[in-house]
Structure formats: C-alpha cells, structure tokens
C-alpha positions as CSV (number, residue, x, y, z in Angstrom):
1,M,163.8,-117.2,47.6
2,A,164.3,-113.6,48.1
3,D,164.2,-113.0,43.7
4,R,161.0,-114.6,43.6
5,L,159.6,-112.7,46.6
6,L,161.2,-109.7,45.1
7,A,159.6,-110.3,41.4
8,T,156.4,-111.1,43.4
9,L,156.4,-107.5,44.5
10,I,157.3,-106.1,41.6
11,R,154.6,-107.2,39.8
12,F,151.8,-106.4,42.6
13,F,153.3,-103.1,42.6
14,S,153.0,-102.6,38.9
15,A,149.5,-103.2,38.6
16,E,147.5,-100.2,38.7
17,W,145.1,-101.5,41.7
18,S,147.8,-102.2,44.1
19,G,147.6,-98.8,45.7
20,A,143.8,-99.1,46.2
21,L,144.4,-102.3,47.7
22,L,147.3,-101.5,50.1
23,A,145.2,-98.8,51.2
24,V,142.2,-100.4,51.8
25,L,144.2,-103.0,54.1
26,V,146.1,-100.4,55.7
27,L,143.4,-98.4,56.7
28,S,140.9,-101.4,57.7
29,L,143.3,-102.7,60.0
30,A,143.9,-99.2,61.3
31,F,140.3,-98.6,62.0
32,G,139.7,-101.8,63.4
33,V,142.4,-101.5,66.2
34,V,141.0,-97.9,66.9
35,S,137.0,-99.4,67.1
36,G,138.3,-102.1,69.0
37,G,137.4,-104.5,66.6
38,D,133.9,-103.0,65.8
39,F,134.9,-102.1,62.1
40,L,135.7,-105.4,61.3
41,A,132.6,-107.1,62.4
42,P,131.0,-108.7,59.2
43,G,128.0,-107.1,59.5
44,N,129.7,-103.6,59.2
45,L,131.9,-105.1,56.0
46,M,129.1,-106.2,54.6
47,Q,127.4,-102.6,55.3
48,I,130.3,-101.0,53.9
49,V,130.1,-102.8,50.7
50,I,126.2,-102.3,50.3
51,S,126.5,-98.1,50.8
52,G,128.8,-98.1,48.5
53,A,126.6,-99.9,45.6
54,D,124.8,-97.0,44.2
55,I,128.4,-95.3,44.1
56,G,130.1,-98.4,43.1
57,L,127.7,-99.2,39.6
58,I,128.1,-95.5,38.7
59,A,131.9,-95.9,39.2
60,A,132.0,-99.0,37.1
61,G,130.3,-97.0,34.3
62,M,132.5,-94.0,34.7
63,T,135.2,-96.5,34.1
64,I,134.1,-97.4,30.8
65,V,134.0,-93.8,29.5
66,I,137.7,-92.8,30.7
67,L,139.2,-96.2,29.4
68,T,138.1,-94.6,26.2
69,A,139.7,-91.5,27.0
70,G,136.7,-89.6,27.7
71,I,134.6,-88.2,30.6
72,D,130.8,-88.2,32.0
73,L,130.4,-85.8,34.3
74,S,126.2,-86.0,34.3
75,V,126.7,-89.3,35.9
76,G,124.8,-88.0,39.3
77,S,122.2,-85.9,37.5
78,I,121.1,-89.4,35.2
79,L,120.9,-91.1,38.9
80,V,118.4,-88.0,39.9
81,L,116.4,-88.4,36.9
82,V,116.2,-92.4,36.7
83,T,115.1,-92.3,40.6
84,S,112.5,-89.5,39.5
85,V,110.9,-91.0,36.5
86,M,110.9,-94.2,38.6
87,G,109.0,-92.7,41.6
88,Y,106.7,-90.4,39.5
89,V,105.4,-93.2,37.2
90,A,105.3,-95.3,40.3
91,G,104.0,-93.4,43.0
92,Y,101.7,-91.0,41.0
93,F,100.9,-92.5,37.9
94,G,100.1,-96.2,40.2
95,L,102.3,-98.2,37.1
96,D,103.2,-101.4,38.4
97,P,107.1,-101.6,40.0
98,V,108.3,-103.8,37.2
99,S,106.9,-101.7,34.3
100,A,108.4,-98.5,36.7
101,I,111.8,-100.3,36.6
102,F,111.7,-101.0,33.0
103,V,111.2,-97.3,32.3
104,G,114.1,-95.9,34.5
105,L,116.2,-98.5,32.7
106,A,115.6,-97.2,29.3
107,T,115.5,-93.6,30.5
108,G,119.3,-94.6,31.6
109,I,120.0,-95.9,28.0
110,L,117.9,-92.7,26.4
111,V,119.9,-90.6,27.8
112,G,123.6,-92.2,27.6
113,C,122.6,-92.8,23.6
114,F,122.0,-89.2,23.1
115,Q,125.3,-88.0,25.0
116,G,127.0,-90.6,23.1
117,L,125.6,-89.1,20.0
118,L,126.6,-86.0,20.6
119,I,130.3,-87.2,21.7
120,A,130.8,-89.9,18.6
121,Q,129.3,-88.8,15.7
122,V,128.6,-84.7,16.0
123,G,132.3,-84.9,17.6
124,M,131.1,-82.6,20.6
125,P,133.8,-82.1,23.6
126,A,132.7,-85.1,26.3
127,F,133.4,-82.7,29.0
128,I,131.3,-79.8,27.3
129,V,128.2,-82.6,26.7
130,T,128.3,-83.9,30.3
131,L,128.7,-80.6,32.0
132,A,125.8,-79.5,30.2
133,G,123.9,-82.7,31.0
134,L,124.5,-82.4,35.0
135,S,122.3,-79.3,34.8
136,L,119.9,-80.6,32.2
137,W,119.0,-83.9,33.5
138,R,118.9,-82.7,37.2
139,G,116.9,-79.2,36.0
140,L,114.4,-81.7,34.4
141,A,114.3,-84.3,37.3
142,N,113.3,-81.3,39.6
143,F,110.8,-79.9,37.1
144,M,108.9,-83.0,36.4
145,T,108.9,-83.6,40.1
146,K,108.3,-80.0,41.3
147,A,111.2,-80.9,43.4
148,Q,108.9,-83.3,46.0
149,T,110.0,-86.3,47.1
150,S,107.9,-89.2,45.9
151,P,105.3,-91.2,48.0
152,P,106.6,-94.5,49.6
153,L,106.6,-97.1,46.8
154,D,105.9,-100.3,46.7
155,D,107.7,-103.1,48.3
156,F,108.6,-104.9,45.4
157,F,111.4,-102.2,45.1
158,K,113.4,-103.4,47.9
159,F,114.1,-106.5,46.3
160,F,116.8,-104.6,44.6
161,G,117.8,-103.2,48.0
162,S,117.2,-103.8,51.7
163,W,115.8,-107.6,50.7
164,N,118.0,-110.2,52.5
165,P,117.7,-113.3,50.5
166,T,119.4,-114.7,53.2
167,A,116.3,-114.5,55.7
168,V,114.4,-117.8,54.4
169,F,117.3,-120.0,56.4
170,R,116.6,-118.9,59.8
171,E,115.0,-120.5,62.3
172,P,114.3,-119.3,65.9
173,L,116.6,-120.3,68.6
174,P,115.5,-122.2,71.9
175,D,115.4,-119.0,74.7
176,V,117.9,-121.0,76.8
177,V,120.8,-120.7,74.3
178,S,119.8,-117.4,72.8
179,E,120.2,-115.3,75.7
180,E,124.0,-117.2,76.2
181,I,124.8,-116.2,72.6
182,K,123.7,-112.6,72.9
183,T,126.5,-112.1,74.5
184,W,129.3,-112.9,72.0
185,G,130.6,-111.0,69.0
186,F,130.4,-112.7,65.8
187,W,133.8,-113.5,65.7
188,E,133.3,-115.3,69.6
189,R,130.6,-117.5,67.7
190,L,132.4,-118.6,64.8
191,G,135.2,-119.8,67.1
192,G,132.9,-121.4,69.3
193,W,131.1,-123.2,66.5
194,L,134.6,-124.2,65.1
195,N,135.6,-125.7,68.3
196,R,132.0,-127.5,69.1
197,H,130.9,-125.4,72.2
198,D,128.6,-126.7,74.2
199,A,126.1,-123.9,73.4
200,F,126.0,-125.0,69.8
201,S,124.8,-128.8,70.6
202,G,121.5,-129.7,69.5
203,L,121.1,-126.8,67.1
204,S,119.9,-127.6,63.8
205,G,121.4,-126.0,60.5
206,G,118.9,-123.0,60.4
207,Q,119.6,-122.2,64.0
208,I,123.0,-122.2,63.9
209,F,122.4,-119.9,61.1
210,E,120.1,-117.7,63.2
211,V,123.6,-117.5,65.6
212,F,125.3,-115.8,62.6
213,W,122.4,-113.9,61.6
214,L,122.2,-111.7,64.8
215,T,125.9,-110.2,64.2
216,G,126.5,-110.3,60.7
217,F,123.9,-112.0,57.8
218,N,121.1,-109.6,58.7
219,G,123.0,-107.0,57.0
220,L,123.6,-109.5,53.7
221,Q,121.3,-107.2,51.7
222,M,120.1,-107.7,48.0
223,A,122.3,-104.4,47.0
224,F,125.6,-106.5,48.4
225,F,124.9,-109.4,45.4
226,I,123.8,-106.7,42.9
227,H,126.8,-104.6,43.4
228,I,129.4,-107.6,43.4
229,G,127.7,-109.2,40.4
230,F,127.5,-106.2,38.4
231,F,131.3,-105.7,38.8
232,I,131.7,-109.0,37.6
233,L,129.5,-108.7,34.7
234,I,131.7,-105.7,33.7
235,A,134.7,-107.4,34.2
236,L,133.8,-110.6,31.8
237,M,132.8,-107.6,29.3
238,L,136.5,-106.1,29.7
239,N,138.4,-108.6,29.9
240,N,136.6,-111.6,27.6
241,M,134.9,-109.8,25.0
242,K,135.6,-107.7,21.7
243,I,134.0,-104.5,23.2
244,G,136.4,-104.4,26.2
245,R,139.6,-104.9,23.9
246,Y,138.2,-102.5,21.4
247,M,137.4,-99.7,24.4
248,Y,141.0,-100.1,26.3
249,A,142.6,-99.7,21.8
250,I,140.3,-96.8,21.8
251,G,141.7,-95.1,24.9
252,S,145.0,-95.8,24.2
253,N,145.0,-94.7,20.5
254,E,141.9,-93.7,19.0
255,S,143.6,-93.0,15.5
256,G,145.3,-96.0,15.5
257,A,142.0,-98.4,16.1
258,R,140.4,-96.6,13.7
259,Q,143.0,-97.7,11.3
260,A,143.0,-101.2,12.5
261,G,139.4,-101.3,11.5
262,I,137.7,-100.5,14.4
263,N,134.4,-98.6,14.5
264,T,135.4,-96.1,17.0
265,K,132.3,-93.9,17.0
266,Q,130.2,-97.0,17.0
267,Y,132.3,-98.1,20.4
268,L,132.4,-94.7,22.0
269,M,128.7,-94.6,21.9
270,M,128.0,-98.1,23.9
271,A,130.6,-96.8,26.2
272,Y,128.3,-94.0,27.0
273,I,125.2,-95.8,26.4
274,I,126.4,-98.6,28.9
275,C,127.7,-95.8,31.4
276,G,123.7,-94.5,31.2
277,L,122.7,-98.0,32.1
278,C,124.9,-98.1,35.0
279,C,123.5,-94.9,36.5
280,A,120.0,-96.9,36.2
281,M,120.9,-99.6,38.3
282,A,122.1,-97.7,40.6
283,G,119.1,-95.4,40.7
284,V,117.0,-99.1,41.1
285,V,119.4,-99.7,43.5
286,R,118.9,-96.4,45.7
287,L,114.9,-97.0,45.6
288,G,115.4,-100.5,47.1
289,L,117.3,-99.0,50.1
290,S,115.5,-96.1,50.5
291,S,111.6,-96.7,49.2
292,T,111.4,-93.2,48.0
293,A,112.4,-91.1,45.0
294,T,114.1,-87.1,45.7
295,P,115.2,-85.0,43.5
296,L,118.1,-84.1,46.1
297,L,120.0,-87.2,45.3
298,G,123.1,-87.8,43.8
299,S,124.9,-84.5,44.8
300,Q,128.8,-84.8,44.4
301,Y,128.1,-88.5,42.9
302,E,130.0,-87.5,39.8
303,L,133.0,-86.2,41.6
304,L,133.2,-89.5,43.9
305,A,132.6,-91.7,40.9
306,I,136.2,-90.2,39.5
307,A,137.5,-90.0,42.1
308,A,137.0,-94.0,43.0
309,V,138.1,-94.7,39.3
310,V,140.9,-92.7,39.5
311,I,142.2,-94.1,43.2
312,G,141.8,-97.6,41.7
313,G,144.5,-96.9,38.9
314,T,142.6,-96.0,35.7
315,S,144.3,-93.6,34.1
316,L,142.5,-90.3,33.2
317,F,144.7,-90.8,29.7
318,G,142.6,-93.9,28.6
319,G,143.3,-97.0,28.0
320,R,144.7,-98.4,31.2
321,G,143.0,-99.6,34.1
322,T,140.8,-102.4,35.6
323,I,137.3,-102.4,36.9
324,W,138.5,-104.5,40.0
325,G,140.5,-101.1,41.0
326,T,137.8,-99.1,40.5
327,F,136.1,-101.5,43.3
328,L,138.9,-101.3,45.7
329,G,138.7,-97.2,45.0
330,V,134.8,-97.2,46.0
331,L,135.6,-99.2,49.1
332,L,138.4,-97.0,50.4
333,L,136.1,-94.2,50.0
334,K,133.7,-96.1,52.2
335,V,136.0,-97.2,54.2
336,I,137.6,-93.9,55.2
337,N,133.5,-92.8,55.9
338,N,132.9,-95.4,57.6
339,G,136.0,-95.7,59.7
340,F,135.8,-92.6,61.4
341,I,132.6,-93.1,62.4
342,Q,133.0,-96.7,63.7
343,S,136.6,-95.3,65.7
344,G,134.6,-92.2,67.0
345,L,136.7,-89.9,64.9
346,A,134.2,-88.0,63.3
347,G,133.5,-86.4,66.6
348,T,129.7,-84.5,67.4
349,S,130.4,-81.5,64.5
350,N,131.5,-81.3,61.0
351,E,135.0,-81.5,61.8
352,G,135.2,-85.4,61.1
353,T,133.5,-85.1,57.7
354,F,136.2,-82.3,56.6
355,V,139.0,-84.5,57.6
356,Q,137.6,-87.2,55.8
357,M,137.1,-84.8,52.8
358,M,140.8,-83.8,52.9
359,L,141.8,-87.2,53.1
360,T,140.4,-88.1,50.1
361,G,141.9,-85.3,48.5
362,V,145.1,-86.1,49.3
363,I,144.8,-89.8,48.3
364,I,143.4,-88.6,44.9
365,M,146.5,-86.5,44.1
366,I,148.6,-89.2,45.2
367,A,146.7,-91.3,42.9
368,V,146.9,-89.3,40.0
369,G,150.7,-88.5,40.4
370,M,151.3,-92.3,40.3
371,D,149.1,-92.6,37.1
372,I,151.4,-89.7,35.4
373,V,154.4,-91.5,36.7
374,R,153.4,-94.6,34.9
375,Q,152.1,-92.8,31.7
376,N,155.7,-91.3,31.5
377,A,157.9,-94.1,32.6
378,S,161.1,-92.5,33.2
379,I,163.8,-92.7,35.9
380,I,163.5,-88.9,36.5
381,N,159.9,-88.8,36.9
382,V,160.1,-91.9,39.4
383,Q,162.7,-89.8,41.0
384,R,160.8,-86.8,41.2
385,F,157.6,-88.4,42.7
386,L,159.5,-90.5,45.0
387,C,161.6,-87.3,46.3
388,G,158.1,-85.2,46.3
389,A,156.3,-88.0,48.6
390,A,159.1,-88.3,50.8
391,F,159.6,-84.6,51.5
392,A,155.5,-84.3,52.0
393,C,156.2,-87.1,54.6
394,M,159.0,-85.7,55.8
395,T,157.4,-82.4,56.3
396,L,154.2,-84.0,58.1
397,V,156.3,-85.7,60.3
398,V,158.2,-82.6,61.2
399,L,154.9,-80.9,61.6
400,A,153.0,-83.3,63.3
401,P,154.4,-82.6,67.1
402,G,153.5,-78.8,66.7
403,F,150.3,-79.5,65.1
404,G,148.7,-79.6,68.6
405,T,150.5,-76.5,69.5
406,V,149.6,-74.5,66.7
407,M,146.1,-75.5,67.0
408,S,146.1,-74.5,70.7
409,A,147.7,-71.4,69.8
410,I,144.9,-70.7,67.5
411,A,142.3,-71.4,70.0
412,L,143.8,-69.3,72.4
413,G,143.8,-66.5,70.4
414,E,140.5,-67.0,69.1
415,S,139.2,-67.1,72.6
416,S,141.1,-63.9,73.4
417,A,139.7,-62.2,70.5
418,M,135.7,-63.3,71.5
419,K,137.0,-61.9,75.0
420,N,138.1,-58.4,73.7
421,Y,134.8,-58.2,71.6
422,Q,132.7,-59.0,74.4
423,L,134.8,-56.6,76.6
424,K,134.2,-54.1,74.0
425,A,130.6,-54.7,73.6
426,E,129.8,-54.3,77.1
427,E,131.6,-51.2,77.1
428,A,129.7,-49.7,74.4
429,N,126.6,-51.1,75.8
430,A,127.7,-49.2,79.0
431,A,128.3,-46.0,77.0
432,L,124.8,-46.5,75.3
433,A,122.8,-47.3,78.9
434,D,124.2,-44.5,80.1
435,E,123.3,-42.0,76.8
436,I,119.9,-43.8,76.8
437,E,119.7,-42.7,80.3
438,A,120.1,-38.9,79.6
439,A,118.3,-38.7,76.4
440,K,115.1,-40.1,78.9
441,R,115.3,-37.7,81.8
442,V,115.4,-35.0,79.0
443,M,112.7,-36.0,77.5
444,E,110.8,-36.5,81.0
445,D,111.7,-33.0,81.6
446,A,110.4,-31.8,78.6
447,R,107.2,-33.7,79.0
448,A,107.0,-32.3,82.7
449,L,107.1,-28.4,81.1
450,Y,104.4,-29.5,78.2
451,A,102.2,-31.3,80.3
452,P,100.4,-28.2,81.8
453,F,100.1,-26.5,78.5
454,E,98.9,-30.0,77.0
455,A,95.8,-30.2,79.3
456,V,94.8,-26.5,78.6
457,V,95.1,-27.3,75.0
458,K,92.7,-30.3,75.5
459,E,90.3,-28.2,77.4
460,A,89.8,-25.5,74.8
461,R,89.4,-28.3,72.1
462,K,87.0,-29.8,74.2
463,D,85.0,-26.4,74.5
464,F,85.6,-25.4,70.9
465,N,83.7,-29.2,69.8
466,A,81.2,-28.5,72.1
467,A,80.6,-24.9,70.5
468,N,80.9,-26.5,66.9
469,R,78.2,-28.7,67.7
470,R,75.6,-26.0,69.1
471,F,76.4,-23.9,66.0
472,K,75.6,-27.1,63.8
473,E,72.4,-27.6,65.7
474,Q,71.7,-24.0,65.4
475,P,72.4,-22.7,62.2
476,G,72.6,-19.0,62.1
477,N,72.1,-18.3,65.8
478,A,74.1,-15.2,66.3
479,S,74.7,-16.5,70.0
480,A,76.0,-19.9,68.4
481,Q,78.2,-18.1,66.5
482,A,79.5,-15.8,68.9
483,D,80.4,-18.6,71.8
484,L,82.0,-20.5,68.5
485,D,84.4,-17.8,67.4
486,Q,85.6,-17.0,71.5
487,A,86.3,-20.9,71.7
488,R,88.3,-20.7,68.6
489,E,90.3,-17.8,69.8
490,V,91.0,-19.8,72.9
491,L,91.8,-22.6,71.0
492,R,94.3,-20.8,68.9
493,A,96.2,-18.9,71.9
494,A,96.3,-22.0,74.2
495,R,98.1,-23.7,71.1
496,A,100.3,-20.5,70.5
497,D,101.2,-20.9,74.5
498,A,101.8,-24.1,74.2
499,A,104.0,-24.5,71.0
500,E,107.6,-23.8,72.6
501,T,107.1,-26.7,75.1
502,E,105.4,-29.1,72.5
503,V,108.3,-28.5,69.7
504,A,110.9,-29.2,72.9
505,F,108.9,-32.5,74.2
506,E,108.9,-33.9,70.1
507,T,112.3,-32.8,69.9
508,A,114.0,-34.5,73.1
509,R,111.5,-37.7,72.3
510,L,113.3,-37.9,68.7
511,A,116.7,-37.8,70.3
512,F,115.4,-40.6,72.4
513,N,114.0,-42.9,69.7
514,R,117.8,-42.4,67.8
515,V,119.6,-43.4,70.7
516,N,117.6,-46.5,71.8
517,S,117.4,-47.8,68.1
518,K,121.4,-47.9,68.5
519,R,121.1,-50.4,71.5
520,W,118.7,-52.4,69.1
521,G,121.1,-52.2,66.3
522,I,123.8,-53.7,68.8
523,D,121.5,-56.3,70.1
524,Q,120.9,-57.8,66.1
525,K,125.0,-57.7,65.5
526,Q,125.5,-59.6,69.0
C-alpha cells in the first residue's frame, strides 16, 4: 500500500502541471479560510474562470508557440488590433455583428500568418518579429481608431461574453419562500436541498434552479463555456491529431523532425496562425464582456500569458508541456488576484497589487527553476534546486518575525524625517517672513519719502499738459509759447528733485519683490 502511494506521488510530481495544481489548491484553501468561505462560493469560482477567459485563450495560443520552441510577444497587441477592428467596422461602418466578428477573426489569422511567414519561411528570429509586432499592431490599432473608444456595440456580442445560457431555466419563487432562502449561502441551500428541507417542498425544477441562481449560477456566463471549450479543443488537437504530435517533435528537435520528413516550416507557420486565431477569439470574448472596444486594452497581456504557460509547466525550451497546465497557470494568476480582493488583503491602496506582482514573480522563478531541473535531469541539479528552495524558505522563516519590526523602523524613520523636514520648513518660513517684513518696511519708508516729490511731479506734469494744449490751440502765440516753456522747466526741476527718492523707492520695491518670490517658491515645493 505504501509503495503504491509512493508510486502515485512520484507520478503526480513528475507531471509538468503538478506544481500549478498544488499551488491552486493550497492558495484556494488559504484564501477560503481567510475570506470566511466567500472565496470558495461557486459564483466567485466561476468569476475566476470568466475573468481569466481572455488571458486563457491567449495563453492557449502561446502554449502552442512555446511548444515549438518559439515565442510571441505580440499577443496583447493582436488582441487590441482585433477588438479595434471589430469595434470600428461595427460601431462606425454599421457592419452587422456576425460579419464584424468574421472580420476580427480574419484579422487575427492574417497577423499570425504574416508573422509565421517571416519566422518560418524567411528565417527571422521569433523574438525579433513578435517584438516588432508588439509595437506595430498596437500602433496600427491606435492610428486606425485615433485612440478613441468605440461606441457601445450591438447586444449580439454579449452572446460571446456576458450572456448567461442558463437563464432560460429560471422560474420566479413564491414570495414566502424567497425571503427565507435569501438569507442562506450557496452551500446552505445545497445542503437544504439534499436534506429535503421544508423550504424546497412544492417547488418546481425551475424554481429550485432559481434558488441556486441567486448565489451561483447567475455568474455562469458564456465566457465560462468558451474558455473551457477552447482549451478542450486545443487539448484534442495536441493529444490526438498529427499537428499536435508534429509540434511537440519540432520543439524537441527541429532538425531531427525535419529529417523524419516533417515539413517544419509549414507547422511552425501554423503554430503562429493558431496563436493569432486564439488572440482573435480572446478579442471576441472581451467585447462580449465589455461591449466596447478600446485601444488601451491588452497591456501586459503578453507577460501574463507567458507567465501562465511557464507556471503550467510548459518548457521554454520547447517540446514539453500540456495545455491543461497552462489552464492551471491562468487559474493560479486569477486565484491570486481574486483571493487578495475577497480576503481583504488588497487593502485600499496599491500595496496589495504590488504584493500580487511580487508573489507572481516568485512563482514564475520557481516554475522556471523546476523546468531547468527537469530539462537537465541530474542528481546534482536536483540537489542544487532543493538546497536553493530550502535556503530561501529558511531565510523567509528567519526574516519573517523581524520583518514587521524592520517595516516599523522604516516607518518611524520616514516619520522622523518628515517631522525634521517640516521643522526646517517652518524655520525657513519664519526667517523668510522676517526678511519680507523688513523689506516691506524699507519699501514703505522709501515710499513715504518719495510721496511728496511724486505729488509735485504730478502737479507739474498737469500744468505742462494744460500749457501744451493751449499752445496747440493757439499756434504761434508768444504768450502760450512762454507758458509752455515755463511749465517744461518746472516739470524738469520737479523730476530732478524727485530723482533720488524715486530711485530709492524703486530699489526698495524690487528688493521686496525678490524676497517675496522666495516665499512663492517654497510654497510650490511644499
């Protein structure tokens, strides 16, 4: 019995997807406990699958490409291009939804065909071609739509996203029953139905379905079925069709596959065409969930897709991996995201997002490490990996108790630094206020000295203007000319007398403005 159990465990952990499955189960149970069971509610579990539908479809296509020892960094941009094309032709040209969807699918296939042609037939590196595509297709989508979100699309698109096919089975509950059952959770309702609780007596099949609809099946959207159905189709193709076996062979040894008579160029090109089709299908699902197309969609999708593939156990060296491992990788990413929200660990700031990013990075590094160990299956590599993992765990265990203390010390240091900064700022403001007050007093004193002379200048200018008007009215009049000359001399003498005090006042005013501008600069910095 013990030997059989040990053999079963060995077979389990030798599978590429075992680590992803174990991580999904452990994290799901942990989040379920922390969230008080809310995480494990069927409605939430369905939402995890639905929220990962677009990433999952893209990751399915990425799996096929990576199995052939390739890479596609443009998957997020292809998604944006496809959704933009469908939104553009349906929202602005009025094309019917079915034709718009076919146009979108054709766009994804053409992009995959173009990139596959460059990679397989021309011989350009997949990394370079798809890296260029990452910028090219997103730029084309923004250029075509002028970076604008499309108008709301036809409700037909919801058939591929938010439409719930089980809604037809609903029947309204009697009022006396519905109020009682509304206080129950899903598992309580399931237990009550299995135990033939009185609340279910006399209810028809549709009414019983309505009981469970309120806490679970209302989230059973079409994206759920498309997500799982597409993975089933890809799994059938990889495991039961010639094309799948050939792609594994190309990823394991391309030259050997060519010598065995496999048209490697053709099947490499087909891998990128299928990846483009998967991205297009993901775009259809995304439009079905959001009902609008925006060129801002798909950011970081290529990284998430690669992460899901690697976490699922598919080797980056090609030739080894499973599509269901990728499915588990997508689930793991979404479990982490949803679990942080349901358990309240995400908080109200970005700290929860940062922790999710770090946790995802650690999981990816562990997955890659396990892949390297499997690729170079030797006792030494296994020992190194286990020693490294054990050392990392021991380090975390040792540092964990003091982590809170360190963070508290950092917080205290930041608080102390902020207080010192505020104190220095207050001191600088006080010194500056004294300087401004002193400059203001000097300016006011200079103004007081200049004021009498300024009044004399104004009066002399007034007399000069009056004499000048009389002279213009009586040109050639000797008396008017004499009055104008006399007024000019009086104005010149008044200006000369006021010159010294005027310069002193202007100097004091400029000094006050310079000092006052320092306070404005400090206010801007603060």
